Residue frames relative to the residue before (quaternion, step in Angstrom):
aa qw qx qy qz dx dy dz
M 1.0000 0.0000 0.0000 0.0000 0.00 0.00 0.00
Y 0.1807 -0.7869 0.5868 0.0613 3.62 -0.91 0.92
F 0.0765 -0.7763 0.6257 0.0087 3.52 -0.90 1.06
E 0.2141 -0.7559 0.6017 0.1437 3.55 -1.01 0.69
I 0.1233 -0.8079 0.5751 0.0361 3.56 -0.70 0.95
W 0.2894 -0.7639 0.5666 0.1075 3.56 -0.77 1.21
V 0.0005 0.7829 -0.6221 0.0012 3.58 -0.79 0.97
P 0.4688 -0.6936 0.4664 0.2859 3.55 -0.70 1.01
D 0.5750 -0.6079 0.4267 0.3431 3.69 -1.05 0.76
V 0.5723 0.6148 -0.3880 0.3793 3.59 1.03 -0.65
L 0.6526 0.5158 -0.3144 0.4574 3.59 0.95 -0.85
L 0.6757 0.4991 -0.2961 0.4545 3.61 1.02 -0.71
L 0.6806 0.5278 -0.2949 0.4138 3.63 1.06 -0.57
G 0.5367 -0.5923 0.4310 0.4188 3.62 1.15 -0.34
R 0.5708 -0.5861 0.4720 0.3284 3.50 -1.38 0.07
H 0.1887 -0.7632 0.6076 0.1132 3.51 -1.17 0.64
P 0.3868 -0.6898 0.5572 0.2533 3.56 -0.95 0.88
E 0.5508 -0.5623 0.4915 0.3726 3.55 -1.28 0.37
V 0.1360 -0.7694 0.6227 0.0418 3.51 -1.03 0.97
K 0.0912 -0.7703 0.6292 0.0482 3.59 -0.95 0.92
W 0.0601 -0.8179 0.5722 0.0018 3.60 -0.93 0.78
A 0.0429 0.7282 -0.6837 -0.0212 3.57 -1.35 0.37
Q 0.1995 -0.7905 0.5690 0.1074 3.61 -1.20 0.33
R 0.2021 -0.6953 0.6750 0.1413 3.41 -1.51 0.33
L 0.7512 -0.3829 0.2911 0.4521 3.61 -1.20 0.06
D 0.8193 0.2542 -0.0917 0.5058 3.58 0.96 -0.97
K 0.8154 0.1877 -0.0959 0.5392 3.65 1.18 -0.09
V 0.2742 -0.7228 0.6116 0.1682 3.52 -1.32 0.29
Y 0.2558 -0.7428 0.6000 0.1508 3.53 -0.96 0.89
I 0.0183 -0.7787 0.6268 -0.0215 3.63 -0.78 0.99
T 0.0727 -0.7794 0.6222 0.0025 3.57 -0.83 1.11
V 0.1707 -0.7529 0.6287 0.0935 3.58 -0.77 1.02
Q 0.1581 -0.8300 0.5288 0.0804 3.60 -0.32 1.12
L 0.3036 0.7126 -0.5656 0.2830 3.52 -0.29 1.45
A 0.2588 -0.8021 0.5242 0.1216 3.50 -0.05 1.39
D 0.8631 0.0860 -0.0966 0.4881 3.49 -1.26 0.76
S 0.2003 0.7955 -0.5480 0.1635 3.69 0.89 0.81
K 0.1931 -0.7635 0.6119 0.0734 3.43 -1.26 0.77
N 0.8245 0.2179 -0.1359 0.5042 3.55 -1.10 0.59
A 0.2125 0.8380 -0.4782 0.1549 3.49 1.19 0.53
K 0.0144 -0.7861 0.6170 -0.0345 3.63 -0.84 0.95
V 0.0363 -0.8010 0.5965 -0.0355 3.51 -0.71 1.12
D 0.0341 0.8032 -0.5947 -0.0027 3.59 -0.78 0.85
L 0.0041 -0.7773 0.6287 0.0219 3.51 -1.25 0.64
T 0.1880 -0.7936 0.5722 0.0867 3.42 -0.97 0.98
P 0.6578 -0.5314 0.3548 0.3988 3.65 -1.13 0.38
D 0.6305 0.5439 -0.2997 0.4656 3.51 1.22 -0.62
G 0.5673 -0.6411 0.3602 0.3708 3.60 1.26 -0.06
I 0.4347 0.6479 -0.4891 0.3900 3.59 1.14 0.57
F 0.0682 -0.7966 0.6000 -0.0265 3.52 -0.68 1.30
T 0.0120 -0.8199 0.5719 -0.0240 3.64 -0.58 1.09
F 0.0588 -0.7651 0.6408 0.0221 3.52 -1.15 0.65
S 0.1435 0.7415 -0.6552 0.0158 3.45 -1.23 0.61
G 0.2161 0.7442 -0.6072 0.1753 3.60 -1.20 0.68
S 0.3457 -0.7290 0.5575 0.1955 3.46 -1.31 0.17
A 0.0461 -0.8053 0.5887 -0.0519 3.51 -1.11 0.70
G 0.6982 0.4844 -0.3312 0.4100 3.61 -1.26 0.25
A 0.6705 -0.4969 0.3746 0.4040 3.47 -1.32 0.36
E 0.7412 0.3883 -0.2327 0.4957 3.62 1.01 -0.66
D 0.3998 -0.7569 0.4290 0.2885 3.56 1.30 0.19
H 0.0617 0.8163 -0.5625 0.1159 3.52 0.79 1.12
Q 0.4281 -0.7004 0.5212 0.2334 3.55 -1.05 0.85
Y 0.0752 -0.7770 0.6238 0.0394 3.64 -0.87 0.85
E 0.1498 0.7876 -0.5955 0.0513 3.56 -1.10 0.65
L 0.0121 0.7919 -0.6103 -0.0158 3.50 -1.28 0.40
K 0.1061 -0.7591 0.6363 0.0869 3.56 -1.22 0.43
L 0.0795 -0.7927 0.6035 -0.0319 3.57 -0.60 1.19
E 0.2204 -0.7160 0.6528 0.1122 3.52 -0.98 1.02
L 0.2680 -0.8003 0.5174 0.1411 3.52 -0.20 1.28
F 0.7135 -0.5173 0.2936 0.3703 3.59 -1.21 0.60
D 0.8074 0.0168 0.0513 0.5876 3.54 1.07 -0.94
K 0.7010 -0.4465 0.3532 0.4296 3.55 -1.32 -0.09
V 0.1865 -0.7795 0.5923 0.0827 3.52 -1.26 0.65
N 0.4077 -0.6664 0.5557 0.2844 3.51 -1.33 0.35
V 0.3448 -0.7849 0.4942 0.1441 3.53 -0.31 1.35
E 0.6355 0.5620 -0.3160 0.4248 3.56 0.96 -0.94
E 0.7392 0.4052 -0.1987 0.5000 3.63 0.95 -0.88
S 0.5436 0.6160 -0.3922 0.4139 3.65 1.26 -0.24
K 0.1404 -0.8122 0.5638 0.0525 3.61 -1.06 0.69
I 0.1611 -0.7900 0.5874 0.0699 3.57 -1.17 0.51
N 0.0807 -0.7628 0.6400 0.0442 3.48 -1.27 0.67
V 0.1629 -0.7956 0.5793 0.0692 3.54 -0.55 1.11
G 0.0765 -0.8324 0.5483 -0.0261 3.57 -0.43 1.29
V 0.7079 -0.4537 0.3394 0.4218 3.51 -1.24 -0.03
R 0.7738 0.3529 -0.1313 0.5094 3.52 1.04 -0.96
S 0.8053 -0.0230 0.0407 0.5911 3.68 1.15 -0.46
I 0.3645 -0.6451 0.6228 0.2513 3.44 -1.51 0.18
F 0.1479 -0.8054 0.5738 -0.0143 3.52 -0.61 1.28
C 0.0672 -0.8071 0.5859 -0.0280 3.63 -0.68 1.18
V 0.1899 -0.7059 0.6751 0.0993 3.52 -1.17 0.80
V 0.0256 -0.8223 0.5683 -0.0140 3.53 -0.16 1.16
Q 0.3276 -0.7751 0.5274 0.1170 3.44 -0.65 1.29
K 0.3931 -0.7153 0.5299 0.2305 3.60 -0.72 1.08
A 0.5496 -0.6115 0.4702 0.3209 3.58 -1.17 0.77
E 0.7689 0.1019 -0.0036 0.6312 3.58 1.15 -0.89
D 0.4770 -0.6527 0.5050 0.3022 3.53 -0.95 0.84
G 0.4276 0.6616 -0.5347 0.3060 3.53 -1.10 0.92
W 0.4917 -0.6670 0.4751 0.2961 3.50 -1.18 0.51
W 0.3256 -0.7294 0.5710 0.1895 3.52 -0.87 0.91
K 0.5134 -0.6491 0.4672 0.3110 3.57 -1.07 0.78
R 0.7801 -0.0232 0.0742 0.6208 3.53 1.25 -0.70
L 0.6375 -0.5411 0.3769 0.3984 3.59 -1.21 0.15
L 0.8018 0.3221 -0.1213 0.4886 3.54 0.88 -1.06
R 0.6067 -0.5747 0.4151 0.3596 3.67 -1.09 0.51
G 0.7036 0.5276 -0.2871 0.3796 3.43 0.73 -1.07
E 0.4589 -0.6573 0.5149 0.3036 3.59 -1.04 0.74
G 0.6809 0.4810 -0.3673 0.4124 3.60 -1.31 0.33
K 0.7630 -0.3966 0.3016 0.4118 3.41 -1.50 -0.09
P 0.4290 -0.6841 0.5188 0.2807 3.59 -0.89 0.83
P 0.6709 -0.4906 0.3658 0.4188 3.65 -1.24 0.35
H 0.6471 -0.5674 0.3730 0.3468 3.52 -1.11 0.64
Y 0.6971 0.4853 -0.2679 0.4548 3.59 1.09 -0.57
V 0.6262 0.4748 -0.3378 0.5179 3.64 1.33 -0.02
K 0.0540 0.8094 -0.5777 0.0902 3.52 -0.69 1.19
V 0.5587 -0.5850 0.4691 0.3543 3.54 -1.27 0.41
D 0.3286 -0.7227 0.5799 0.1828 3.57 -0.98 0.87
W 0.1858 -0.8400 0.4990 0.1038 3.58 0.13 1.23
D 0.6009 0.5715 -0.3800 0.4097 3.57 1.12 -0.37
K 0.7262 0.3923 -0.2087 0.5245 3.56 1.29 -0.47
W 0.5281 0.6898 -0.3749 0.3236 3.59 1.27 -0.46
V 0.0009 0.7417 -0.6707 0.0044 3.48 -1.22 0.80
D 0.4465 -0.6877 0.4975 0.2833 3.58 -0.87 0.92
E 0.6504 -0.5223 0.3909 0.3891 3.58 -1.23 0.62
D 0.7480 0.4002 -0.2845 0.4466 3.65 0.68 -0.82
E 0.6077 0.5419 -0.3345 0.4744 3.61 1.23 -0.03
D 0.6632 0.5298 -0.2808 0.4480 3.61 1.18 -0.55
D 0.0503 -0.8195 0.5709 0.0045 3.48 -0.32 1.31
G 0.6066 -0.5824 0.3337 0.4260 3.63 1.28 0.29
N 0.7463 0.3657 -0.2525 0.4956 3.65 1.12 -0.11
N 0.8092 0.2748 -0.1951 0.4813 3.66 0.58 -0.95
G 0.5622 0.6405 -0.3787 0.3609 3.59 1.21 0.08
E 0.4631 0.7159 -0.4382 0.2845 3.54 1.24 0.15
V 0.5044 -0.6736 0.4691 0.2679 3.50 -1.08 0.80
D 0.3993 -0.6749 0.5482 0.2906 3.58 -0.96 0.76
L 0.2050 -0.8234 0.5238 0.0752 3.52 -0.45 1.27
G 0.4024 -0.7661 0.4322 0.2537 3.55 1.28 0.26
G 0.6902 -0.5010 0.2954 0.4305 3.57 0.91 0.85
M 0.3367 0.7366 -0.5379 0.2339 3.69 1.08 0.38
D 0.2908 -0.7280 0.5916 0.1883 3.57 -1.05 0.69
F 0.1728 -0.8233 0.5384 0.0497 3.51 -0.65 1.15
S 0.2478 -0.7106 0.6355 0.1726 3.49 -1.32 0.57
K 0.4536 -0.6439 0.5034 0.3551 3.53 -0.94 0.55
F 0.6612 -0.5221 0.3670 0.3945 3.55 -1.25 0.66
G 0.6730 0.5202 -0.2837 0.4427 3.65 0.93 -0.93
G 0.7310 0.4223 -0.2439 0.4773 3.60 1.18 -0.42
M 0.4201 0.7304 -0.4414 0.3086 3.60 1.25 0.42
G 0.3658 0.7063 -0.5335 0.2876 3.57 0.55 1.14
A 0.7906 -0.2850 0.2243 0.4934 3.53 -1.27 -0.27
D 0.6404 0.5319 -0.3251 0.4487 3.71 1.01 -0.72
A 0.5712 0.6397 -0.3921 0.3330 3.71 1.03 -0.43
M 0.5048 0.6686 -0.4593 0.2952 3.64 0.98 -0.29
G 0.6360 0.5310 -0.3560 0.4321 3.58 0.97 -0.61
A 0.6809 0.4814 -0.2809 0.4752 3.61 1.12 -0.60
M 0.5835 0.6247 -0.3701 0.3637 3.66 1.19 0.00
G 0.7264 -0.4675 0.2507 0.4369 3.61 0.80 0.92
G 0.6455 -0.5674 0.3284 0.3919 3.56 1.16 0.44
M 0.5019 0.6851 -0.3940 0.3513 3.49 1.35 0.06
G 0.3746 -0.7417 0.5078 0.2275 3.61 -0.78 0.90
A 0.7144 -0.4641 0.3006 0.4289 3.52 -1.30 0.24
G 0.5718 0.5762 -0.3787 0.4445 3.63 1.04 -0.47
A 0.7085 0.4490 -0.2809 0.4664 3.55 0.80 -0.94
M 0.6842 0.4726 -0.3052 0.4641 3.64 1.11 -0.36
G 0.5407 -0.6488 0.4055 0.3498 3.61 1.11 0.33
G 0.6357 -0.5840 0.3340 0.3785 3.58 1.07 0.60
M 0.2572 0.7942 -0.5048 0.2198 3.60 1.26 0.63
D 0.2870 -0.7257 0.6028 0.1662 3.49 -1.15 0.77
F 0.2060 -0.8188 0.5219 0.1216 3.61 -0.21 1.24
S 0.5314 0.6472 -0.4320 0.3347 3.58 1.03 -0.12
V 0.6323 0.5278 -0.3333 0.4589 3.58 1.32 -0.14
C 0.5397 0.6144 -0.3821 0.4305 3.54 1.33 -0.15
N 0.1977 0.7816 -0.5769 0.1314 3.58 -0.74 0.93
V 0.3466 -0.6974 0.5805 0.2377 3.48 -1.41 0.01
L 0.2970 -0.7173 0.6026 0.1851 3.50 -1.01 0.85
S 0.0636 -0.8070 0.5868 0.0208 3.66 -0.75 0.96
């Protein structure tokens, strides 16, 4: 006897964390919302390829994503803060200017990519000074400095508060 089983493609592609974004003239804010993530790895290339992988949950489900950002970025000036509930990135644009959208591709963005209305400022309201996001005293490391030594720059939080994350896997492709 022969049975055919249909499996949706979504199950085969892995899980994607929710991503929120907002922008300013010179930078893009990207928040990967994944509470208690473990083995987090974030990569950013000058061409604007942003990748994330990590696991979370009681069953250690694997999460991953690859975003082709609208334009080139300055990796050296971009910063990251890995927190208990999310990974917050300040991505410096290679050239100042307003992007039409977060991603290069035309059409509707993936369902897990959403605008972060709490951080959003319209283009005509951004004068370069008062549009800064309140980062609540977060301590950021630069993407290039995300090695084992970066723990001291993570807001004074010890390994226990970080959900046992191994920062030695965070790196930047240049």
